[in-house]
C-alpha positions in Angstrom: -2.2 3.2 -0.8 -4.4 1.8 -3.9 -2.1 0.3 -6.8 -3.9 -0.8 -9.8 -2.9 -2.2 -13.1 -1.7 -5.8 -14.4 0.6 -8.7 -13.3 1.2 -6.8 -10.2 3.7 -8.3 -7.8 5.0 -7.3 -4.3 8.5 -8.0 -3.9 9.2 -6.6 -0.6 6.8 -5.7 2.2 8.9 -4.4 5.5 7.1 -3.6 8.7 10.4 -2.5 10.0 11.5 0.1 7.6 8.0 1.0 6.0 9.3 -0.2 2.6 7.0 -1.6 -0.2 8.7 -2.3 -3.5 6.0 -3.4 -6.5 6.4 -4.4 -9.7 4.3 -4.7 -13.2 2.4 -2.6 -15.3 1.3 0.3 -12.7 -1.7 2.1 -14.3 -2.8 4.3 -11.1 -1.0 4.9 -7.6 -2.8 6.5 -4.9 -2.6 7.5 -1.3 -5.3 8.8 1.0 -4.6 10.0 4.9 -7.7 10.3 6.0 -8.4 9.9 9.5 -11.3 8.0 9.1 -9.7 5.1 6.7 -7.1 4.9 9.7 -9.4 4.0 12.1 -11.5 1.2 10.1 -8.5 -0.9 10.3 -7.6 -1.5 6.9 -4.7 -3.4 5.9 -2.1 -0.6 5.3 -2.9 1.5 8.5 -2.2 -1.8 10.6 0.9 -1.8 8.4 2.6 1.1 9.0 1.4 2.8 12.5 
């Protein structure tokens, strides 16, 4: 998941419930479920297995 904008803050990040609360001026939100990205070991794939 990619969040772009200004003054972005992560207020909650729960690995147990896979919940993320983001606040700020969000201008773009995108999600990719490509198998190649999951195998790269990126941050989000490690958190939300």
